[in-house]
C-alpha positions in Angstrom: -68.4 -132.3 -25.6 -65.5 -132.4 -28.1 -63.3 -129.3 -28.4 -61.8 -128.1 -31.6 -58.1 -127.6 -32.0 -56.8 -124.2 -33.1 -56.2 -125.3 -36.6 -59.8 -126.4 -37.3 -61.8 -124.1 -39.6 -65.4 -123.6 -38.8 -68.4 -121.7 -40.1 -68.2 -119.9 -43.5 -64.4 -119.8 -43.4 -64.0 -120.0 -47.2 -66.4 -117.1 -47.8 -64.7 -115.0 -45.0 -61.3 -115.7 -46.5 -62.4 -114.8 -50.0 -64.1 -111.6 -48.8 -60.9 -110.5 -47.0 -58.9 -111.2 -50.1 -61.3 -109.1 -52.2 -61.1 -106.2 -49.7 -57.3 -106.3 -49.8 -57.3 -106.4 -53.6 -59.7 -103.5 -53.7 -57.6 -101.5 -51.3 -54.4 -102.1 -53.2 -56.1 -101.2 -56.5 -57.4 -97.9 -55.0 -54.0 -97.1 -53.5 -52.2 -97.5 -56.8 -54.7 -95.2 -58.5 -54.7 -92.6 -55.7 -58.4 -93.1 -54.9 -58.1 -93.7 -51.1 -59.8 -91.0 -49.0 -56.6 -90.1 -47.2 -54.9 -89.7 -50.6 -57.6 -87.5 -51.9 -57.5 -85.2 -48.9 -53.7 -85.0 -49.0 -53.9 -84.0 -52.7 -56.5 -81.4 -52.1 -54.5 -79.9 -49.2 -51.3 -80.0 -51.1 -52.8 -77.9 -53.8 -54.7 -75.5 -51.5 -51.5 -74.8 -49.5 -49.0 -74.9 -52.3 -46.8 -71.8 -52.2 -47.6 -69.3 -54.9 -45.3 -66.5 -56.1 -47.1 -63.2 -56.4 -46.6 -60.9 -59.3 -44.1 -58.1 -58.8 -45.3 -54.6 -59.8 -42.5 -52.7 -61.5 -44.4 -49.5 -61.8 -46.4 -49.7 -58.6 -49.8 -50.4 -60.3 -52.0 -53.5 -60.6 -52.2 -55.1 -64.0 -54.4 -57.6 -65.9 -52.9 -61.1 -65.4 -51.2 -60.3 -62.1 -51.4 -62.9 -59.3 -52.2 -61.1 -56.1 -53.7 -61.5 -52.7 -56.8 -59.5 -51.5 -56.1 -58.3 -48.0 -58.5 -56.7 -45.5 -56.1 -54.6 -43.4 -56.1 -54.7 -39.6 -58.4 -52.4 -37.7 -56.5 -51.8 -34.5 -57.8 -48.2 -34.4 -61.4 -49.5 -34.2 -62.6 -50.2 -30.6 -66.3 -50.5 -31.2 -66.3 -54.3 -30.8 -63.5 -55.7 -28.6 -64.1 -59.4 -29.5 -63.4 -58.7 -33.2 -60.1 -59.9 -34.6 -57.7 -57.1 -35.2 -55.1 -58.8 -37.5 -55.1 -58.5 -41.3 -57.3 -61.0 -43.1 -57.0 -62.4 -46.7 -59.7 -63.6 -49.0 -59.6 -67.4 -49.4 -61.5 -70.4 -50.7 -63.7 -71.9 -48.0 -64.1 -75.7 -47.6 -66.3 -77.5 -45.1 -65.5 -81.0 -43.8 -68.1 -82.7 -46.0 -66.6 -81.2 -49.2 -63.0 -82.1 -48.3 -64.1 -85.8 -47.8 -66.1 -86.0 -51.0 -64.3 -84.2 -53.8 -60.8 -84.4 -55.3 -60.8 -80.9 -56.9 -62.7 -77.6 -56.5 -66.3 -77.6 -57.7 -68.6 -74.7 -58.2 -70.4 -73.1 -56.5 -67.8 -72.7 -53.7 -67.8 -70.3 -50.7 -65.2 -67.8 -49.7 -64.0 -66.6 -46.3 -61.4 -64.4 -44.7 -58.4 -66.1 -43.0 -55.7 -64.7 -40.8 -52.9 -66.2 -42.9 -51.1 -63.7 -45.1 -48.8 -66.2 -46.8 -49.5 -66.5 -50.5 -50.8 -70.1 -51.2 -53.1 -71.6 -53.7 -56.1 -71.0 -51.4 -55.8 -67.3 -51.0 -54.3 -66.0 -54.3 -56.3 -64.6 -57.2 -55.6 -63.5 -60.7 -56.8 -60.2 -62.1 -58.8 -60.9 -65.2 -60.0 -58.7 -68.1 -63.7 -58.7 -68.8 -63.9 -55.9 -71.4 -61.0 -56.6 -73.7 -58.1 -55.3 -71.7 -54.7 -56.8 -72.6 -52.4 -58.7 -70.3 -50.0 -56.4 -68.6 -52.1 -53.3 -69.0 -52.9 -51.5 -65.7 -56.4 -51.6 -64.4 -58.0 -48.3 -63.7 -60.5 -46.9 -61.1 -64.0 -47.4 -62.4 -63.0 -50.1 -64.9 -64.5 -53.6 -64.7 -62.3 -56.6 -63.9 -62.6 -60.1 -62.7 -61.0 -62.1 -59.9 -60.2 -65.8 -60.6 -58.5 -68.4 -58.5 -57.3 -71.9 -59.3 -56.9 -73.0 -55.7 -53.5 -74.4 -56.6 -54.9 -76.6 -59.3 -53.9 -76.3 -63.0 -57.0 -77.5 -64.8 -59.7 -75.1 -63.6 -60.5 -71.6 -62.5 -63.3 -70.3 -60.4 -64.4 -66.6 -60.4 -65.4 -64.4 -57.5 -69.1 -63.5 -57.8 -72.0 -62.1 -55.9 -75.8 -61.5 -56.5 -78.7 -59.8 -54.8 -79.8 -61.6 -51.7 -83.2 -63.5 -51.8 -85.2 -65.8 -49.6 -83.0 -68.7 -50.6 -79.7 -67.0 -51.3 -78.0 -65.0 -48.5 -74.9 -65.1 -46.3 -75.3 -67.8 -43.6 -74.4 -65.7 -40.6 -75.2 -62.0 -41.3 -78.1 -62.8 -43.8 -76.6 -60.1 -46.1 -75.5 -60.4 -49.7 -73.3 -63.5 -50.1 -70.1 -63.8 -52.0 -69.2 -67.0 -53.7 -67.1 -68.6 -56.5 -68.5 -69.8 -59.7 -67.2 -71.5 -62.9 -68.8 -69.1 -65.3 -67.8 -65.5 -66.3 -70.8 -63.3 -66.3 -72.1 -59.9 -65.1 -72.1 -61.5 -61.6 -68.3 -61.7 -61.7 -67.5 -58.1 -62.6 -65.8 -55.8 -60.0 -64.5 -52.3 -59.8 -61.8 -50.6 -57.8 -62.9 -47.4 -56.1 -60.6 -44.7 -54.7 -60.7 -44.7 -50.9 -61.5 -41.0 -50.3 -65.1 -40.3 -51.4 -64.3 -36.6 -52.0 -61.5 -37.4 -54.5 -63.2 -40.3 -56.4 -64.3 -38.2 -59.3 -60.8 -36.8 -59.8 -59.2 -40.3 -59.7 -61.7 -41.9 -62.1 -59.7 -43.5 -64.9 -56.3 -43.4 -63.1 -54.3 -46.6 -62.7 -55.0 -48.6 -59.5 -51.9 -48.5 -57.2 -50.8 -51.8 -55.7 -50.5 -52.3 -51.9 -52.7 -49.4 -51.1 -56.1 -49.2 -49.5 -59.2 -49.1 -51.8 -62.8 -50.1 -52.0 -63.7 -53.1 -54.2 -67.3 -52.8 -55.5 -69.5 -55.4 -57.2 -70.7 -53.9 -60.4 -74.1 -55.6 -60.7 -75.3 -54.8 -57.1 -73.2 -51.7 -56.4 -72.3 -53.2 -53.0 -68.8 -53.2 -51.6 -66.8 -56.3 -50.7 -66.6 -56.4 -46.9 -65.5 -58.5 -43.8 -67.7 -57.6 -40.8 -65.3 -59.5 -38.5 -68.1 -60.3 -36.0 -69.5 -63.2 -38.0 -67.3 -66.3 -38.1 -67.7 -70.0 -39.0 -65.8 -73.2 -38.4 -64.4 -74.7 -41.6 -62.2 -77.7 -42.2 -59.2 -75.5 -41.6 -60.4 -73.8 -38.4 -62.0 -70.5 -37.4 -62.6 -68.2 -40.4 -64.6 -65.0 -41.0 -67.6 -64.4 -43.2 -67.1 -62.3 -46.4 -70.1 -60.5 -47.8 -71.1 -57.7 -50.2 -72.4 -54.8 -48.1 -71.4 -51.1 -47.9 -70.8 -49.9 -44.4 -71.0 -46.1 -44.1 -70.0 -43.9 -41.2 -71.6 -40.6 -40.2 -69.6 -38.8 -42.9 -71.0 -41.2 -45.6 -67.6 -42.7 -46.1 -66.9 -46.5 -46.1 -65.7 -48.0 -42.9 -62.6 -50.2 -42.5 -64.8 -53.3 -43.0 -64.8 -52.3 -46.7 -61.1 -51.6 -47.0 -59.0 -53.8 -49.2 -55.4 -54.0 -50.4 -54.3 -55.7 -53.5 -51.0 -57.3 -52.4 -48.2 -58.0 -54.9 -44.9 -59.8 -54.6 -41.7 -58.5 -53.0 -39.0 -58.0 -55.6 -36.2 -58.7 -53.1 -37.8 -61.9 -51.8 -39.3 -64.5 -54.1 -41.6 -66.0 -51.5 -42.4 -62.7 -49.8 -45.0 -60.0 -50.3 -44.9 -56.2 -50.1 -46.7 -56.2 -46.8 -43.7 -58.1 -45.3 -41.3 -55.5 -46.5 -40.1 -53.2 -43.7 -41.2 -49.6 -43.8 -38.2 -47.4 -44.7 -37.2 -44.5 -42.4 -38.4 -41.2 -43.7 -34.9 -39.6 -43.4 -32.9 -42.7 -43.9 -30.7 -44.4 -41.2 -28.1 -42.3 -39.6 -24.6 -43.7 -38.9 -25.1 -44.1 -35.2 -28.5 -45.7 -35.6 -27.0 -48.2 -38.1 -24.4 -49.3 -35.5 -27.1 -49.5 -32.8 -29.2 -51.9 -35.0 -26.1 -54.0 -35.7 
């Protein structure tokens, strides 16, 4: 039986060589146009984790047009469920692995979740929008409708935070309560209101400007349910472990909202371009004495 030398071509060698050339040509063409999967994922992640500078509040209030973070403060004082996370959580865009591998930009509808990162990036920053004719720069007030929009770090689109009554086909995946999502249409489903934290003083504070970096309740106008993070329902997203965000009003024995419904609208730190007001150290009530100053030095 005769043996072939290494240089002898056998089988459909011409077809195999042509197919390999076509694959290489297609790969080079997609790489030049940025259509490779790894390039799409990198572009999506670069936008979602792009550093965003928050708006600085000069008068201490929240205004239309401000870029802010929505933070659910830590609940270290609550000991009812030990497994719950105690750190502060921020509202963010949620992406599963299938979405990351199939899209180049954000598409509606899109889910939201609460993440432990408190650094302002494209994924967890929102813009305060006017839905009833308010002008940019005007303070929003308790009981006044406003919208919450996010670009996710992209420049050609905006998605709006929305919610709707739960039904047999529309509900939160883990808690089965009223879901919160992002949509690309402004409507009555995207209207929210800020409510003063103390129920006994809400009537007195109706119409007053909303202070920034203070605890409050954010209520969905259409369903009259409050934005909440139960902290005992979590899911795995493409970015890791995150917590479910829903619309549900949790009341204690005194008919007051629990810490699951507490939110802080975080603005930028005027002394640090990349910082936030929650990173700013708390000042001493009576200032720093001379001896204390040298001890810190």
